[in-house]
N, CA, C and O atoms as a MOPAC input file, in Angstrom:
PM7 MOZYME 1SCF
protein

 N     97.42300 1    80.43800 1   113.42300 1
 C     96.03700 1    80.84800 1   112.50100 1
 C     95.21700 1    81.48000 1   113.50300 1
 O     94.87700 1    80.70100 1   114.39400 1
 N     94.91400 1    82.33800 1   113.59000 1
 C     93.62000 1    83.13200 1   114.28500 1
 C     92.20600 1    82.94300 1   114.31400 1
 O     91.43900 1    83.50700 1   113.53500 1
 N     91.89400 1    82.22400 1   115.12800 1
 C     90.53200 1    81.51800 1   115.27400 1
 C     89.66900 1    82.15900 1   116.45600 1
 O     90.02300 1    82.60800 1   117.54600 1
 N     88.33600 1    82.03600 1   115.82300 1
 C     87.71400 1    82.74100 1   116.99400 1
 C     86.25300 1    82.03400 1   116.89500 1
 O     86.01400 1    81.73300 1   115.72600 1
 N     85.38300 1    81.74200 1   117.64600 1
 C     84.60900 1    80.40000 1   117.88000 1
 C     83.03300 1    81.71900 1   117.73100 1
 O     82.95200 1    82.71500 1   118.45000 1
 N     82.11000 1    81.38900 1   116.77800 1
 C     80.75400 1    82.10900 1   116.83500 1
 C     79.71600 1    80.64300 1   117.09900 1
 O     79.87300 1    79.51100 1   116.64400 1
 N     78.64300 1    81.17500 1   118.00000 1
 C     77.42800 1    80.37300 1   118.11600 1
 C     76.59900 1    80.07900 1   116.95700 1
 O     75.78400 1    80.99700 1   116.86100 1
 N     76.43700 1    79.25500 1   116.06900 1
 C     75.37800 1    79.13700 1   115.12900 1
 C     74.05200 1    78.62000 1   115.37500 1
 O     74.10600 1    77.60400 1   116.06800 1
 N     73.04700 1    78.91400 1   115.09700 1
 C     71.77900 1    78.23300 1   115.29800 1
 C     71.26500 1    76.81200 1   114.46400 1
 O     70.47800 1    77.13700 1   113.57600 1
 N     71.45200 1    75.63900 1   114.50400 1
 C     71.13400 1    74.83100 1   113.56500 1
 C     69.81100 1    74.20300 1   113.83100 1
 O     69.88100 1    73.56500 1   114.88100 1
 N     68.43100 1    74.12700 1   113.19000 1
 C     67.74000 1    73.33500 1   113.33500 1
 C     67.22300 1    72.59200 1   112.14300 1
 O     67.07400 1    73.20400 1   111.08600 1
 N     66.83000 1    70.82800 1   112.26800 1
 C     67.31700 1    70.44500 1   111.75300 1
 C     65.31500 1    70.43500 1   110.20700 1
 O     64.33600 1    69.77100 1   110.54600 1
 N     65.30500 1    70.87900 1   109.46000 1
 C     64.20800 1    70.93600 1   108.82700 1
 C     62.60200 1    70.04100 1   108.97500 1
 O     62.62000 1    68.81600 1   109.09500 1
 N     61.62400 1    70.61300 1   108.95700 1
 C     60.47000 1    70.41400 1   109.33100 1
 C     60.56900 1    70.08700 1   110.76300 1
 O     59.66600 1    69.53600 1   111.39400 1
 N     61.76200 1    70.46800 1   111.27400 1
 C     61.20000 1    69.87000 1   112.81900 1
 C     60.94800 1    71.07000 1   113.65200 1
 O     61.63000 1    72.08000 1   113.47300 1
 N     60.06800 1    71.03100 1   114.50300 1
 C     59.50900 1    71.86900 1   114.99700 1
 C     60.74700 1    72.35600 1   116.72700 1
 O     60.54600 1    73.13600 1   117.65800 1
 N     61.66300 1    71.63000 1   116.47300 1
 C     62.61300 1    71.53100 1   117.93300 1
 C     63.21300 1    72.90500 1   118.46300 1
 O     63.08800 1    73.89100 1   117.73700 1
 N     63.60800 1    72.97900 1   119.21200 1
 C     64.67800 1    73.97000 1   119.35600 1
 C     65.85700 1    74.12600 1   118.64800 1
 O     66.38200 1    73.16500 1   118.08500 1
 N     66.44600 1    75.52400 1   118.61200 1
 C     67.76000 1    75.30400 1   117.22000 1
 C     68.41100 1    74.63200 1   119.13700 1
 O     67.97800 1    74.53800 1   120.28500 1
 N     69.67900 1    74.33800 1   118.32500 1
 C     70.74300 1    74.14500 1   119.19100 1
 C     72.28900 1    74.80500 1   118.86500 1
 O     72.87200 1    74.62500 1   117.79600 1
 N     72.82400 1    75.59500 1   119.99200 1
 C     74.11400 1    75.89600 1   119.72200 1
 C     75.12900 1    74.72000 1   118.98000 1
 O     75.05600 1    73.49300 1   119.04400 1
 N     76.06400 1    75.56100 1   118.28100 1
 C     77.21900 1    74.59100 1   118.17200 1
 C     78.39900 1    75.80700 1   117.30600 1
 O     78.25800 1    76.73900 1   116.51400 1
 N     79.62600 1    75.09300 1   118.04900 1
 C     80.75300 1    76.00100 1   118.00500 1
 C     81.62800 1    75.62900 1   117.06200 1
 O     82.36000 1    74.64100 1   116.99900 1
 N     81.42300 1    76.79100 1   116.13000 1
 C     82.58600 1    76.35400 1   114.86300 1
 C     83.90400 1    77.15400 1   114.58900 1
 O     83.69900 1    78.31500 1   114.94100 1
 N     84.94200 1    77.03000 1   114.19300 1
 C     85.92000 1    78.25000 1   114.29600 1
 C     85.83000 1    78.70700 1   112.56600 1
 O     85.53400 1    78.04100 1   111.57300 1
 N     86.18100 1    79.97100 1   112.71800 1
 C     85.92400 1    80.70800 1   111.77000 1
 C     86.77400 1    82.26400 1   111.92100 1
 O     86.84500 1    83.15200 1   112.77100 1
 N     87.46100 1    81.94100 1   110.29700 1
 C     88.62900 1    82.36000 1   110.17500 1
 C     88.48600 1    83.94900 1   110.31700 1
 O     87.35600 1    84.34700 1   110.03200 1
 N     89.28500 1    84.81300 1   110.65000 1
 C     88.98100 1    86.19000 1   111.04400 1
 C     89.82700 1    87.05100 1   110.34700 1
 O     89.47400 1    88.22900 1   110.28200 1
 N     90.90700 1    86.70400 1   109.79300 1
 C     91.65600 1    87.45800 1   108.50000 1
 C     90.95700 1    87.91200 1   107.86200 1
 O     89.97300 1    87.25900 1   107.51600 1
 N     91.16500 1    89.40900 1   107.35300 1
 C     90.49800 1    90.23000 1   106.43100 1
 C     91.56300 1    90.12700 1   105.07100 1
 O     91.19800 1    90.67400 1   104.03000 1
 N     92.92400 1    89.39000 1   105.11700 1
 C     93.28000 1    89.74000 1   104.34300 1
 C     94.06700 1    88.44200 1   103.68700 1
 O     94.32700 1    87.50100 1   104.43700 1
 N     94.51000 1    88.37100 1   102.07400 1
 C     95.21200 1    87.34800 1   102.28100 1
 C     96.75700 1    87.35000 1   102.56400 1
 O     97.54800 1    88.27600 1   102.38600 1
 N     97.03500 1    85.86700 1   103.13300 1
 C     98.27800 1    85.91800 1   103.48200 1
 C     99.01400 1    85.62900 1   102.21300 1
 O     98.42100 1    85.26400 1   101.19800 1
 N    100.65500 1    85.83800 1   102.29100 1
 C    101.42400 1    85.09300 1   101.29800 1
 C    102.90000 1    84.74100 1   102.09900 1
 O    103.66300 1    85.47900 1   102.72300 1
 N    102.93700 1    83.69800 1   101.88300 1
 C    104.32700 1    83.07500 1   102.52000 1
 C    105.85000 1    83.66600 1   101.96000 1
 O    106.47000 1    83.25700 1   100.97900 1
 N    106.07400 1    84.29300 1   102.50500 1
 C    107.67200 1    85.41800 1   102.31700 1
 C    109.21900 1    85.16000 1   103.83100 1
 O    109.31400 1    85.44200 1   105.02500 1
 N    109.82000 1    84.71100 1   103.12600 1
 C    110.62600 1    85.17000 1   104.06400 1
 C    111.48800 1    85.95800 1   103.66200 1
 O    112.12100 1    85.74800 1   102.62700 1
 N    111.69000 1    87.19300 1   104.55400 1
 C    112.37900 1    88.81400 1   104.39000 1
 C    112.58700 1    89.13000 1   105.81800 1
 O    111.72000 1    88.99400 1   106.68200 1
 N    113.71900 1    89.53500 1   106.00200 1
 C    114.49400 1    89.90100 1   106.96600 1
 C    113.51800 1    90.91500 1   108.12800 1
 O    112.66700 1    91.36800 1   107.36200 1
 N    113.25800 1    91.38600 1   109.26300 1
 C    112.22700 1    91.86000 1   109.76200 1
 C    113.06300 1    92.82800 1   110.94500 1
 O    113.98800 1    92.10800 1   111.32000 1
 N    113.11300 1    93.74200 1   111.46000 1
 C    113.46900 1    94.29500 1   112.51500 1
 C    112.81300 1    95.52200 1   113.06600 1
 O    112.61500 1    96.62800 1   112.56200 1
 N    112.44000 1    94.85600 1   114.62400 1
 C    111.55800 1    95.64000 1   114.96700 1
 C    111.67500 1    96.23100 1   116.29800 1
 O    112.51600 1    95.56700 1   116.90500 1
 N    111.17200 1    97.27200 1   117.11200 1
 C    111.38300 1    97.76700 1   118.38000 1
 C    109.76400 1    98.38800 1   118.93000 1
 O    108.63000 1    98.47300 1   118.45800 1
 N    110.45100 1    98.72800 1   120.17300 1
 C    109.37600 1    98.65700 1   121.25800 1
 C    109.26100 1    99.54900 1   122.08900 1
 O    110.37400 1   100.07200 1   122.03100 1
 N    108.53900 1   100.24800 1   123.03100 1
 C    108.94200 1   100.94900 1   124.16100 1
 C    108.50400 1   100.25800 1   125.06600 1
 O    107.44800 1    99.63300 1   124.96800 1
 N    109.35300 1   100.26100 1   126.23700 1
 C    108.98900 1    99.58600 1   127.65400 1
 C    109.05600 1   100.49200 1   128.62600 1
 O    109.37200 1   101.63700 1   128.30400 1
 N    108.79900 1   100.20900 1   129.91400 1
 C    108.85400 1   100.70500 1   131.15400 1
 C    109.97000 1   101.42200 1   131.39800 1
 O    111.12500 1   101.02100 1   131.53900 1
 N    109.38900 1   102.87500 1   131.44900 1
 C    110.35900 1   104.24600 1   131.99500 1
 C    111.25200 1   104.63800 1   130.48900 1
 O    112.37200 1   105.14400 1   130.56800 1
 N    110.78600 1   104.42000 1   129.52200 1
 C    110.95300 1   105.11000 1   127.91400 1
 C    111.87100 1   103.93500 1   127.28200 1
 O    112.17900 1   103.97400 1   126.09100 1
 N    112.35400 1   102.73900 1   128.25700 1
 C    113.21300 1   102.13800 1   126.85500 1
 C    113.00400 1   102.06900 1   126.02900 1
 O    111.81100 1   102.16400 1   125.73800 1
 N    114.04100 1   101.83800 1   124.93600 1
 C    113.59800 1   101.44900 1   123.69800 1
 C    114.48900 1    99.64400 1   123.43700 1
 O    115.68700 1    99.36300 1   123.43300 1
 N    113.25700 1    98.76300 1   123.25300 1
 C    113.74200 1    97.45600 1   122.91500 1
 C    113.90300 1    97.52800 1   121.77000 1
 O    113.70400 1    98.60500 1   121.20800 1
 N    114.43900 1    96.06900 1   120.84500 1
 C    114.41900 1    95.91300 1   119.26700 1
 C    114.89100 1    94.88200 1   119.50800 1
 O    115.44700 1    94.52100 1   120.54500 1
 N    114.64400 1    94.13700 1   118.24200 1
 C    114.60800 1    92.52000 1   118.28100 1
 C    114.50600 1    92.35200 1   116.70700 1
 O    113.83900 1    93.18200 1   116.09100 1
 N    115.09900 1    91.37500 1   116.06200 1
 C    114.90400 1    91.22600 1   114.54700 1
 C    114.42700 1    89.58900 1   114.47300 1
 O    114.37700 1    88.82100 1   115.43300 1
 N    114.20200 1    89.38000 1   113.51600 1
 C    113.56300 1    87.89900 1   112.30300 1
 C    113.40600 1    87.54900 1   111.09000 1
 O    114.44800 1    87.73000 1   110.46000 1
 N    112.56200 1    87.12000 1   110.46100 1
 C    112.07900 1    86.89500 1   109.35100 1
 C    111.01300 1    86.34300 1   109.66500 1
 O    110.55300 1    85.66500 1   110.58300 1
 N    110.71600 1    86.77000 1   108.71700 1
 C    108.99000 1    86.92000 1   108.08200 1
 C    108.32200 1    85.87000 1   108.07000 1
 O    109.08800 1    85.12700 1   107.45600 1
 N    107.11700 1    85.05800 1   108.39700 1
 C    107.04300 1    83.46100 1   107.88400 1
 C    105.70800 1    83.46700 1   106.73100 1
 O    105.32700 1    82.58800 1   105.95800 1
 N    105.10800 1    85.11300 1   107.03900 1
 C    104.21700 1    85.39400 1   105.61500 1
 C    104.06200 1    87.08100 1   106.08300 1
 O    104.60000 1    87.60600 1   107.05700 1
 N    103.29900 1    87.63300 1   105.22900 1
 C    102.71800 1    89.01100 1   105.37500 1
 C    101.54700 1    88.89700 1   104.53800 1
 O    101.34700 1    87.95200 1   103.77400 1
 N    100.75900 1    89.91200 1   104.70600 1
 C     99.56500 1    90.59300 1   104.24500 1
 C     99.29400 1    92.18600 1   103.97300 1
 O     99.68500 1    92.97400 1   104.83400 1
 N     98.83000 1    92.53800 1   103.14500 1
 C     98.57100 1    94.13600 1   103.39300 1
 C     98.46400 1    94.91900 1   104.25600 1
 O     98.64100 1    96.13400 1   104.16600 1
 N     98.09900 1    94.18200 1   105.37900 1
 C     97.68200 1    94.69500 1   106.62900 1
 C     98.15400 1    93.86800 1   107.97800 1
 O     97.54300 1    93.83800 1   109.04600 1
 N     99.40600 1    93.19800 1   107.65800 1
 C     99.98900 1    92.00900 1   108.76700 1
 C    101.68100 1    91.28200 1   108.20200 1
 O    102.33600 1    91.29700 1   107.16000 1
 N    101.79300 1    90.84900 1   109.23200 1
 C    102.74400 1    90.10100 1   109.35100 1
 C    103.02200 1    89.17000 1   110.55600 1
 O    102.68400 1    89.22800 1   111.73800 1
 N    104.03100 1    87.96900 1   109.57200 1
 C    103.97500 1    86.97200 1   111.13500 1
 C    105.21000 1    86.80300 1   111.01600 1
 O    105.71800 1    86.50000 1   109.93600 1
 N    106.05800 1    87.01700 1   112.38600 1
 C    107.52800 1    87.37900 1   112.25700 1
 C    108.24300 1    85.96500 1   113.36400 1
 O    107.89400 1    85.64600 1   114.50000 1
 N    109.04500 1    85.52300 1   112.70700 1
 C    109.75500 1    84.49800 1   113.01400 1
 C    110.43600 1    85.32700 1   114.12100 1
 O    110.25100 1    86.53700 1   113.99100 1
 N    111.20400 1    84.94500 1   115.21100 1
 C    112.42000 1    85.13800 1   116.38000 1
 C    112.31900 1    85.15800 1   117.66000 1
 O    111.29100 1    85.11000 1   118.33500 1
 N    113.72500 1    85.24900 1   118.09400 1
 C    113.99800 1    84.70400 1   119.53900 1
 C    113.91700 1    85.67700 1   120.37200 1
 O    114.41600 1    85.67000 1   121.49700 1
 N    113.03900 1    86.92700 1   119.68300 1
 C    112.77100 1    88.02800 1   120.74100 1
 C    111.45200 1    88.07500 1   120.63300 1
 O    110.97800 1    87.83900 1   119.52200 1
 N    110.38500 1    88.44800 1   121.96200 1
 C    109.09200 1    88.66100 1   121.31600 1
 C    108.92400 1    89.34000 1   122.09400 1
 O    109.15200 1    88.98100 1   123.24900 1
 N    108.31100 1    91.00600 1   121.73600 1
 C    107.67300 1    91.85000 1   122.35900 1
 C    106.44100 1    91.66600 1   122.87600 1
 O    105.86600 1    90.63900 1   122.51400 1
 N    105.75500 1    92.54600 1   123.79100 1
 C    104.78500 1    92.25900 1   125.02400 1
 C    103.54700 1    92.03600 1   124.22900 1
 O    103.51800 1    92.80400 1   123.26700 1
 N    102.58900 1    91.30600 1   124.29300 1
 C    100.89900 1    91.05800 1   123.97100 1
 C    100.84600 1    92.54200 1   123.36300 1
 O    101.68400 1    93.44400 1   123.34100 1
 N     99.85100 1    92.46600 1   122.99600 1
 C     98.77700 1    94.16700 1   122.46500 1
 C    100.10600 1    95.19500 1   122.54700 1
 O     99.89300 1    96.40700 1   122.59000 1
 N    101.23200 1    94.77600 1   122.56500 1
 C    101.84300 1    96.32400 1   122.31200 1
 C    101.84900 1    96.75900 1   120.98800 1
 O    101.46800 1    96.04500 1   120.06000 1
 N    102.46600 1    98.45500 1   120.79300 1
 C    102.52100 1    99.00100 1   119.45100 1
 C    104.38900 1    99.15500 1   119.47200 1
 O    105.10000 1    99.59700 1   120.37400 1
 N    104.84100 1    98.52000 1   117.90500 1
 C    105.90700 1    98.36700 1   117.57900 1
 C    105.96500 1    98.61800 1   116.59500 1
 O    105.02300 1    98.42900 1   115.82400 1
 N    107.69200 1    99.41700 1   116.05200 1
 C    107.81600 1   100.03900 1   115.17300 1
 C    108.34000 1    98.50300 1   114.01300 1
 O    108.90800 1    97.55200 1   114.55000 1
 N    108.10700 1    98.48400 1   112.76300 1
 C    108.61300 1    97.48900 1   112.13000 1
 C    108.98400 1    97.46300 1   110.63600 1
 O    108.13500 1    97.54200 1   109.74800 1
 N    110.26000 1    97.35100 1   110.42400 1
 C    110.47500 1    97.38600 1   109.05800 1
 C    111.02200 1    96.25100 1   108.47800 1
 O    111.99900 1    95.64900 1   108.92300 1
 N    110.35500 1    95.94400 1   107.43000 1
 C    110.97700 1    94.60600 1   106.54200 1
 C    111.43700 1    94.95000 1   105.05900 1
 O    110.79100 1    95.68700 1   104.31300 1
 N    112.66800 1    94.30800 1   104.71300 1
 C    112.64800 1    94.24600 1   103.19200 1
 C    112.87800 1    93.50200 1   102.43400 1
 O    113.91600 1    92.84100 1   102.43900 1
 N    112.02600 1    93.41700 1   101.62900 1
 C    111.50600 1    92.29200 1   100.53800 1
 C    112.65400 1    92.56400 1    99.59900 1
 O    113.22800 1    93.59600 1    99.25300 1
 N    112.83800 1    90.85800 1    99.20600 1
 C    113.58400 1    90.73700 1    98.02400 1
 C    113.20400 1    91.46600 1    96.39900 1
 O    112.08100 1    91.64000 1    95.92500 1
 N    114.16300 1    91.70500 1    95.95300 1
 C    113.96700 1    92.28300 1    94.72400 1
 C    113.60300 1    91.29700 1    93.72800 1
 O    114.28000 1    90.28000 1    93.58100 1
 N    112.33200 1    91.59800 1    92.87600 1
 C    111.63700 1    90.44400 1    92.25100 1
 C    112.78500 1    90.42600 1    91.05000 1
 O    113.89100 1    90.96300 1    90.99100 1
 N    112.08000 1    89.60800 1    90.14500 1
 C    112.82100 1    89.14100 1    88.75600 1
 C    112.91200 1    90.01800 1    88.34400 1
 O    112.09400 1    90.83800 1    88.76100 1
 N    113.93400 1    90.53700 1    87.24300 1
 C    114.30500 1    91.80100 1    86.58800 1
 C    114.56900 1    93.32400 1    86.92400 1
 O    114.90000 1    94.29600 1    86.24400 1
 N    114.21400 1    93.07100 1    88.58400 1
 C    114.45700 1    94.52100 1    89.23700 1
 C    115.60500 1    94.25600 1    90.04100 1
 O    115.99100 1    93.27200 1    90.67200 1
 N    116.04400 1    95.40700 1    89.84600 1
 C    117.26400 1    95.54600 1    90.39900 1
 C    117.43800 1    96.23600 1    92.11200 1
 O    118.41500 1    96.30100 1    92.85800 1
 N    116.07700 1    96.65400 1    92.26200 1
 C    116.14900 1    97.46100 1    93.78900 1
 C    115.51100 1    96.19900 1    95.00200 1
 O    115.40000 1    94.97800 1    94.89100 1
 N    115.20400 1    97.08300 1    96.07100 1
 C    114.28500 1    95.84000 1    96.91500 1
 C    113.74400 1    96.73500 1    97.41900 1
 O    114.30700 1    97.81300 1    97.22300 1
 N    112.40000 1    96.78300 1    98.31500 1
 C    111.74200 1    96.85200 1    98.58800 1
 C    111.52400 1    97.12400 1   100.29400 1
 O    111.76100 1    96.17100 1   101.03500 1
 N    111.09100 1    98.37400 1   100.87400 1
 C    111.56600 1    98.45500 1   102.07600 1
 C    110.16200 1    98.75000 1   102.93200 1
 O    109.82000 1    99.93100 1   102.98700 1
 N    109.40400 1    97.85400 1   103.54000 1
 C    108.20200 1    98.17200 1   104.65300 1
 C    108.41300 1    98.52400 1   105.68500 1
 O    109.02100 1    97.90100 1   106.55500 1
 N    107.66700 1   100.21700 1   105.80300 1
 C    108.13200 1   100.41900 1   107.63500 1
 C    106.73400 1   101.45100 1   108.15000 1
 O    106.24500 1   102.38800 1   107.52100 1
 N    106.36200 1   100.96200 1   109.36200 1
 C    105.09200 1   100.86900 1   110.07600 1
 C    105.05600 1   101.40200 1   111.13500 1
 O    105.90500 1   102.19000 1   111.55400 1
 N    103.70600 1   100.90900 1   111.91400 1
 C    103.77000 1   100.61600 1   112.83200 1
 C    102.41700 1    99.84000 1   113.19200 1
 O    101.34800 1   100.32700 1   112.82300 1
 N    102.44800 1    98.71500 1   113.86400 1
 C    101.88300 1    97.66800 1   114.22300 1
 C    101.54600 1    97.30800 1   115.43600 1
 O    102.27400 1    97.77900 1   116.31000 1
 N    100.36700 1    96.38000 1   115.92100 1
 C    100.21700 1    96.31000 1   116.67000 1
 C    100.41000 1    94.90100 1   116.79000 1
 O    100.14500 1    94.20900 1   115.80800 1
 N    100.90000 1    94.27200 1   118.01700 1
 C    100.86100 1    93.09100 1   118.16500 1
 C     99.93500 1    92.14700 1   118.72200 1
 O     99.71700 1    92.11300 1   119.93300 1
 N     99.14700 1    91.06100 1   117.56200 1
 C     97.96800 1    90.48200 1   118.66500 1
 C     98.31200 1    89.23300 1   118.50400 1
 O     97.33600 1    88.49200 1   118.62100 1
 N     99.17700 1    88.75200 1   118.30900 1
 C     99.47900 1    86.98500 1   118.89100 1
 C    100.44200 1    86.82100 1   118.88000 1
 O    101.07200 1    87.20100 1   117.89300 1
 N    101.27400 1    86.02100 1   120.19800 1
 C    102.57600 1    85.36700 1   120.21800 1
 C    102.36100 1    84.06600 1   120.41600 1
 O    101.55000 1    83.63900 1   121.23900 1
 N    103.25400 1    83.17500 1   119.48600 1
 C    103.43400 1    81.66500 1   119.64100 1
 C    104.78500 1    81.67600 1   120.19400 1
 O    105.72300 1    82.36000 1   119.78500 1
 N    104.78800 1    80.53500 1   121.53600 1
 C    105.65300 1    80.13200 1   121.75700 1
 C    105.73100 1    78.27300 1   121.55600 1
 O    105.07800 1    77.63700 1   122.38300 1
 N    106.41900 1    77.56600 1   120.61100 1
 C    105.84500 1    76.07700 1   120.00000 1
 C    106.43900 1    75.60500 1   121.11100 1
 O    105.55200 1    75.07500 1   121.78000 1
 N    107.63100 1    75.50600 1   121.73600 1
 C    108.37000 1    74.56100 1   123.21600 1
 C    109.00800 1    75.06100 1   123.93700 1
 O    109.59000 1    76.00300 1   123.40100 1
 N    109.32100 1    74.90700 1   125.26600 1
 C    110.74300 1    75.82700 1   126.13300 1
 C    111.25700 1    75.73100 1   125.27400 1
 O    111.43500 1    76.80100 1   124.69200 1
 N    111.90800 1    74.33200 1   124.51500 1
 C    113.20300 1    73.80100 1   124.15600 1
 C    113.96500 1    74.19500 1   122.87500 1
 O    114.97400 1    73.65000 1   122.43000 1
 N    113.22900 1    75.34100 1   122.32100 1
 C    113.20900 1    76.33800 1   121.09700 1
 C    113.62000 1    77.46600 1   121.40400 1
 O    113.08100 1    78.02700 1   122.35800 1
 N    114.36700 1    77.92500 1   120.90400 1
 C    114.44900 1    79.53900 1   120.89700 1
 C    114.03100 1    80.56700 1   120.01800 1
 O    114.00500 1    81.77500 1   120.25100 1
 N    113.61100 1    79.78900 1   118.67700 1
 C    112.43100 1    80.39600 1   117.63600 1
 C    111.19400 1    80.72600 1   118.09900 1
 O    110.56200 1    79.74900 1   118.50000 1
 N    110.65900 1    81.73100 1   118.17500 1
 C    109.15400 1    81.76600 1   118.66300 1
 C    108.81300 1    82.96000 1   117.86600 1
 O    109.69400 1    83.67600 1   117.39000 1
 N    107.21800 1    83.25200 1   117.66700 1
 C    106.96100 1    83.72300 1   116.74200 1
 C    105.63000 1    84.96400 1   117.05500 1
 O    104.87300 1    84.58200 1   117.94800 1
 N    105.39000 1    85.87800 1   116.65900 1
 C    104.20900 1    86.88000 1   116.51500 1
 C    103.67200 1    87.67100 1   115.20100 1
 O    104.34700 1    88.14300 1   114.28600 1
 N    102.24900 1    87.67900 1   115.37400 1
 C    101.55700 1    88.11000 1   114.95300 1
 C    101.33400 1    89.50800 1   115.02400 1
 O    100.91900 1    89.99500 1   116.07600 1
 N    101.59600 1    90.33200 1   113.86000 1
 C    101.13500 1    92.08600 1   113.78500 1
 C     99.79900 1    92.28100 1   112.93000 1
 O     99.09100 1    91.40300 1   112.43700 1
 N     99.69200 1    93.23600 1   112.89900 1
 C     98.49300 1    93.95300 1   112.26500 1
 C     98.41500 1    95.52200 1   112.51900 1
 O     98.46000 1    96.06200 1   113.62500 1
 N     98.28800 1    96.16000 1   111.26800 1
 C     98.12100 1    97.76800 1   111.34400 1
 C     96.13700 1    97.62300 1   111.43600 1
 O     95.34400 1    96.73000 1   111.13900 1
 N     96.00900 1    98.94800 1   111.97600 1
 C     94.88100 1    99.01500 1   112.06800 1
 C     94.21500 1   100.10500 1   110.79300 1
 O     93.02900 1   100.11100 1   110.46300 1
 N     95.10300 1   100.83300 1   110.30600 1
 C     94.68000 1   101.44200 1   109.15300 1
 C     96.05500 1   101.28100 1   107.86000 1
 O     97.26000 1   101.12600 1   108.06400 1
 N     95.36600 1   101.38200 1   106.64200 1
 C     96.45700 1   100.66300 1   105.61600 1
 C     97.37700 1   101.84300 1   105.23900 1
 O     98.37000 1   101.57400 1   104.56400 1
 N     97.10300 1   103.40100 1   105.68500 1
 C     98.00500 1   104.42900 1   105.54300 1
 C     99.22100 1   104.09800 1   106.50600 1
 O    100.17800 1   104.79700 1   106.17100 1
 N     99.57500 1   103.14400 1   107.76500 1
 C    100.49200 1   103.14500 1   108.51100 1
 C    101.98200 1   102.31300 1   107.86400 1
 O    103.10100 1   102.37500 1   108.37100 1
 N    101.65600 1   101.68400 1   106.83500 1
 C    102.95200 1   101.21200 1   106.47000 1
 C    103.46200 1   101.96300 1   105.21800 1
 O    102.74500 1   101.94500 1   104.21800 1
 N    104.58500 1   102.59000 1   105.19200 1
 C    105.29800 1   103.34300 1   104.02500 1
 C    105.79500 1   102.20700 1   103.09100 1
 O    105.68800 1   101.08100 1   103.57600 1
 N    106.31100 1   102.29000 1   101.85600 1
 C    106.60700 1   101.71300 1   100.95200 1
 C    107.93200 1   102.33500 1   100.40300 1
 O    107.72100 1   103.44900 1    99.92300 1
 N    109.05300 1   101.99300 1   100.34500 1
 C    110.25500 1   102.45800 1    99.97300 1
 C    111.22200 1   101.63800 1    98.92700 1
 O    111.65200 1   100.56400 1    99.34800 1
 N    111.58500 1   102.02000 1    97.67400 1
 C    112.26000 1   101.58200 1    96.87100 1
 C    113.73100 1   101.73300 1    97.74600 1
 O    113.92500 1   102.80900 1    98.31100 1
 N    114.72000 1   100.70100 1    97.85000 1
 C    116.22000 1   100.83800 1    98.16300 1
 C    117.02100 1   100.39100 1    97.28600 1
 O    117.02400 1    99.29800 1    96.71900 1
 N    117.99800 1   101.64400 1    97.14600 1
 C    118.70500 1   100.81300 1    95.53200 1
 C    119.99600 1   100.29300 1    96.51400 1
 O    119.87700 1   100.50000 1    97.72200 1
 N    121.30400 1    99.57800 1    95.98400 1
 C    121.93300 1    98.87600 1    96.29300 1
 C    122.38800 1    97.96000 1    97.53400 1
 O    122.16700 1    96.77100 1    97.30300 1
 N    122.79200 1    98.13200 1    98.41200 1
 C    123.03200 1    97.15700 1    99.48700 1
 C    122.68300 1    97.82200 1   100.64300 1
 O    123.03200 1    98.99500 1   100.77400 1
 N    122.06500 1    97.27500 1   101.48300 1
 C    121.03300 1    97.56100 1   102.51600 1
 C    121.54700 1    97.22700 1   103.47900 1
 O    121.17700 1    96.15800 1   102.99300 1
 N    122.06700 1    97.00300 1   104.43500 1
 C    122.21700 1    96.51700 1   105.93400 1
 C    121.79800 1    96.43200 1   106.49500 1
 O    121.89700 1    97.42200 1   107.22000 1
 N    120.42900 1    94.96700 1   107.27200 1
 C    120.00400 1    94.69200 1   108.31100 1
 C    120.65600 1    93.88900 1   109.06700 1
 O    121.47000 1    93.10400 1   108.58000 1
 N    120.43900 1    93.94100 1   110.24200 1
 C    120.87300 1    93.04100 1   111.45900 1
 C    121.26800 1    91.79400 1   110.99800 1
 O    122.36800 1    91.24400 1   110.95800 1
 N    119.77300 1    91.34100 1   110.53900 1
 C    119.88100 1    89.79200 1   110.19800 1
 C    120.41800 1    89.24600 1   109.12300 1
 O    121.06000 1    88.20600 1   109.27100 1
 N    120.32800 1    89.60600 1   108.31700 1
 C    121.25900 1    89.79200 1   107.15500 1
 C    122.61600 1    89.96500 1   107.32000 1
 O    123.36500 1    89.56900 1   106.42600 1
 N    123.10800 1    90.54300 1   108.41500 1
 C    125.01700 1    89.86600 1   108.46800 1
 C    124.89800 1    89.48800 1   109.52700 1
 O    126.07800 1    89.45800 1   109.87700 1
 N    124.21200 1    89.08200 1   110.53900 1
 C    123.94400 1    87.91400 1   111.24700 1
 C    123.92800 1    86.34700 1   110.01100 1
 O    124.76100 1    85.48300 1   110.28500 1
 N    123.29000 1    86.16400 1   109.14300 1
 C    123.21000 1    85.51800 1   108.76300 1
 C    124.25500 1    84.76700 1   107.43200 1
 O    124.33700 1    83.69200 1   106.83800 1
 N    125.04200 1    86.31800 1   107.44700 1
 C    126.13900 1    86.03400 1   106.14000 1
 C    127.62900 1    85.69700 1   107.27500 1
 O    128.68300 1    85.24000 1   106.83100 1
 N    127.39000 1    86.06100 1   108.86100 1
 C    128.30300 1    85.54200 1   109.62400 1
 C    128.36000 1    84.11300 1   109.51400 1
 O    129.46400 1    83.62400 1   109.75300 1
 N    127.18200 1    83.11600 1   109.12600 1
 C    127.44400 1    81.71500 1   109.44500 1
 C    126.97300 1    80.85600 1   108.49100 1
 O    127.12200 1    79.64200 1   108.62500 1

């Protein structure tokens, strides 16, 4: 959860005392997040124009961002290319693919003894996500790995 602290002045009613500062957590998200396990593939450019790639599963998504669980973490504050494969809705035969550029805003490393980490991404503008209708069988690396186990 992304939190920021805001300083608020509080004054007791009818008291002439000076205001005191308190720190309270404040939610910074602008959009509602929806729990969704969807395959994700992402890539970024490192030093010397080297391209790196990772894969994972979304924990949740919103109109402007997502949280991805993965063993491969991109650098903080980096620009990445993200592809998400949304499952078909009930009664529909095709899946949806979301593709676009995003910025890594937060990394989570729960503990050193687990290989699953996560990171949050956000787009700066709504028009950075492309939504495509996908017909038939789609091979995402995450889906291939899951079927192998």
